[in-house]
N, C-alpha and C positions, 0 to 999 in steps of 0.2 A: 275884208279884202281877200281876193283870191290871188295867191302868189304861186307861180310856177318856178321850180328850181331846176337849173341846168346842171349838168354833170360836174363842171369845174367848181361850182359853188358848193355843192355837196361834199366833194372831195376836200376842198379847202376847209370847210367847216369841221370835217373829221380830223384833219391832219394838223391844222394850225389853230391858234386861239386868237385870231384877228377879227376883222370886220365880218367876214363870212360866218364865223362861228357865232358871234353876237347876234347877227341878223337872223341866222337860222333858228337859234334858241328863241329869240323874240317872236319870230313868225309862227313857230309851232305853238306858242302860247297864246298868240293874239289874232291869228289870221287862219284862213282856210288854205292849206298848203297842198301842192300837187307836184308830181313829177311823172315821168312815163316809164314803161317797162324798158324802152330803148335806153333811157338814161341809166337805169339800174344795171343793165347789161354792160354798157360802156363803163360805168363806174366800177363794176366788178373786175373787168379786164384791166383798167388802169390801176386800181388798188393793188392787184397782184403783180403786174408787170413793172409799173413805174415806182410804186411806193414800197413794194415788198411785203404787203400784208399776207398773212397765212390764210388758209381756207377758213379757219375758225374766225379770224378777225373780219374777213369779208362777210361771212354769214351773219356775224353779230351786227355789223354795220347795216346790212340789208334788212335784217329783222327789225332793227331799230327804225329804219325808214318806213317799212311797211306798217309798223305799229303807230307811227306819228304823222305820216302824210299819205294822202291818197295817191295810189299809183294807177295811171291811166294805161289801159291795155288796148283799148279799141277807139280809134279815131280815124277820120278821113284824111288821106294825104292831100296836100295842097295841089291845086290844079296848075298853078304857076310856080316856077322856080324863083325863089327869093334870095336864097343864100347858097353858097357852095357847101360841099360836104353834106353832113347829116343835119345841119341846122334847121332845114325845113321840117324835119320830124319834130323838133322842139316847138317850132311855131305852130304846126298842125295840132299837136297835143294841147298846147296852151289855148288855142282857139276853141278846141272842142269842149273845154271846161269853162269857157268864158272868163279866163284869167284877166286880172287887172294889170298884172305886171309879170315879167319874166326876169328873174335874177340870174345874171350870167357874168362871166368874165371874158366871154368869147367876143373878140373884136369884130368878127363877121356879123354877129348879132347886134352888138352895141352900136355899131355904125348906123343901123336902121333907126335907132331911138324909139320907134314904135312900129307896130304892125297890127292892122285891124283894131285900132283903139286899145292895144295892149302896150303899156310902157315897157321898154327894155332897158334895164338899168343894172349897174354893177352893185355889189353889196354895199360898198362905201357910199355910193350915191343914194341908194335906198335908205340907208341909215340916216343920212343927213335929212332927206325928205321926211322920213318917219318921225324923227325927233322934232322937226319943225312942226309937223302936224300935231304931235302929242302936246307941244307947248301951247298951241292954239286952243286945244280942247281942255 
């Protein structure tokens, strides 16, 4: 499965030890994982300004991501506006890699539920669906 990670899920997986962290660890071990350069830039800004990470901690986090998930730099912007803010960048990048799902906590994305056959789910919902799928196999 191709899983695309949004900023808030990555930050949550780094800062807390809840559903996001469990899902992130599971996905990097069992699925093809992606994010975008836009997400990394946004993550860097938020880790510094909102979480108080040092330059070293931010660099360590980004290096970890670059070594464990594919970072998409080049993708075509959507022709239509789907979400407000920069959420369309997330959608465009996920479409470009043929993602099966986007993991996000962003309500503007979650309300869509899917976009161009890409499921948009929270980490908690993904975990429930993944555990159900694993039990069937």
